[in-house]
N, C-alpha and C positions, 0 to 999 in steps of 0.2 A: 387388323394390324393397328397397333397403338400409334397414335399420331406423335411425330417428333416435335419436341419443344424448340430445337434448333436444327437447321437444315445443313448449313455449310460450316464445317469446322476444320481447324488445322491442329493436328496432334503432334506434339513434340516428344520424341523418345530420345533418351540418352543412348550413346553407343554402348555404355556399360550394361544397359538393359538386355542387350543381345547376347551377353556372355554366359548368362545362367550361372552355374557353379564353376565355370572354367576361369582360368586366369587371363585369357587372351582370346581375341577373335569372336567367332559366332557359334553359338550352340544351335544346331538345326531344330531341336525340339522347342527351344524358347522362341525363335523367330517364327516357327510354325504356329505356336499358340497365339502370338501377337497378330499374325496374319489372320487367324481365325476370328479374333476379336474385330479386326478392321472389316473383314468380309461380312460378319454378322450385321455390323452397323450399316455398311453399304447396301446390303440386301433389304434393309428396313427403309431405305430411301435417302440416306444421308449422302451429302457430297463431301468427300474426305480428301484432305491433303495431309501429307506427312513431312516432317523434318526429322532426320535422325543424326545424332552426333557421331563423332568418330573416336571417342575416347577408348573404345575397346581395341583400337589399332594404334593410333597415334594421337597425341595431344600436343598441339603446338607450343603452348605455354610451358609445358613440362620439358619439352625438348630445348626450348630457349633457356630454361633454368639450368640445363646441363651444358650450356655453352654454345648451342647452335644459334645461328642467326634467326631472330624471331620471325621475320617474314618468310624465310624458307620453312621453318617449323610449322607456321600456320598454313602454308600452301600444302605441306604434306598432310596436315590434319584435314584440309578440305578434300584432298583425294581420298582419304580414309572414309569420309562421309559418302563419297560416290560408291565405294565398295559396299558399304552397308545398304545404300539405296538399291543397288543392283540385286543384292541378296534378298531384300524385302520384296522387290518386284518379282523375283523368281518364285518366292513363297506364295505371293498373292495370285500369280498366274497359274500356279499348280492347283489352286483352289477355284479356278474359273474366273478370277477377277481380271478386269481390263485395267491396265496400269501403265503409266508413263513416268519416266524419270527425267527431270529437267534440271540441268546443272548451271550454276552461275559461272563456271569455267567451261570453256569450249572443249568438249570431248566428244565430237560428233560421231565417232565410230561406235560409241557405247550408249549414248543418251542424247536427248535433245538439249538445245540451248534454252535457258529460261527466257520466255517472252510472256509478259503478263496476260495479254489478251488471249494468247494460245492456252495458257494455263487455265484461265477461266472457262474457255471453251471445252477443254478436257473435262472439267468438273461438271459442266452443264450436260455433257454427253454421258455422264455416269462413270467416267474413268477415275480411278484412284491416282492421285498425282503426288509424286515424291519430289521434293525440292532438295537438291544436293549442292554441296560446296558452299554452304552458308550464304553470305552476301557476295562472295567472290573476292573479298578484301581481307587482308591480314588485320589482326587486332580486334576483330569482331567475332563473338562466339556464335554458336549455332542457336542459342537462345535469341540473340539479336536477329539472326536470319529468320527464325520462326516468327517472331513478332512482325518483322518487315513483310514477309510473304503473306501472313494472315491479314494484314491491313490491305495489301495490294489486291488480294483476291476477294476482298469484302467478306471475310469470314464472320459468322455470327458469334463465334467463341474460339478462343485459343485454349487448348488443353495441354497441360504439362504433366506427363506421367513421371512419378518419382517413386522412391522406395518407402515413403511414409504417406499416411492417409490424409495429408493436408498440411496446413501451416500452423505451427505451434509458437507459443510465446518464448519457448526455449527448447533446446535439443531434447526430444523425448527419449532418446537413447541414453542420455546422461542424467536426466531429471525425471523421476517418476511422477512428480506433481505438475509436469508440463501440461498446458491447456491448449486444446486445438480450437481454432477459430472456424466457425461455419461460414462466415463472410467477413470481408474487410473492404474498406475503401482504399484507393491508392494513397490518399493522405495518411491514413492510419498505418499503412505499411511503411511509409517514409518516417513518420513520427516514432514508431516502435523499432525502426531499423531492422525489419525482418528481411531475411535473405530469400526473397521470392525468386528473383531472376537477377542476372547481372544488370548493372545500372543502365546501359544503353538500351537493352531490351525492355526494361521496365519503363523507361522514359517514352519509348515508342508506343507501347501499349497504353500508357496513361494519357499521353497527348492525343491519341486517336480514340480514346474512350472505348478501348477494346476489352470486353470482359475476359478474364483469365481464370481458369479453374485448375487448381493443383490437386492431384489425386494419386492414389496407389492403384496401378493397373494389374496387380497380381490376382485379383478376384475375377473369376470367369464371368463374362457378361457385363462387366462394369462400364465399358464404353457405351454400350447401347442403353444402359440404365441412365447414364448421364444425359444422353441425347434425348431421352424421353422425359427429362425434367426432374429426375431425382437429385436431391441435394446431397451429393457425395463429395467429400474432400472440402476444399476451401475455395470460395468464389471471391475474386478480387475485381472490383468494379469502380467506376468513377464517382458514383454517388451512393449514399447509404439507403 
């Protein structure tokens, strides 16, 4: 078995990643493939936590833009992340994984409350742990929730899965001459005004010197390759 370069990671998935080619909701084939990736990494010895957005169901900011109260919209978005977390839990358990969903909102009939020490214990026991409902507060994105939880559990690396293979100097879909960065420092991201994560999430990661890797998860086996030390996507860190 190839030794892992990092042991404990938090993987951030967008809610939209679960839709596949659908316009809404969850594509069972897509969530199954993502679960296979996570299981492969877990079986190699990694301790894995996940945060999944809710944009495939509800997005609080979008609802607020349509006239809904922002706090109410964000609370609906948090509940959407719980739905996605339960769907991922089901997919993982069907593949033999041991999994726990921990919510920042109290929904004891369907999942556990988030307690940091308990979350760490789950990881130590080999359970895949999914953190739902963001930070439990309105106005904070699931990116912020992912950065916060990664710091709290002592993750070695925060992974953000996107639809592009890293961070570019400009939009690669609009500019053929866009250049991808293999690595960046947090200061370089700030100076270049690159949209890596939302401001609050980025500040949390930067201030805690938490390494962040942005990558495209569409290639089979990519998660395990990253954990084994391959330089895939773009690494953002505190120092050059």
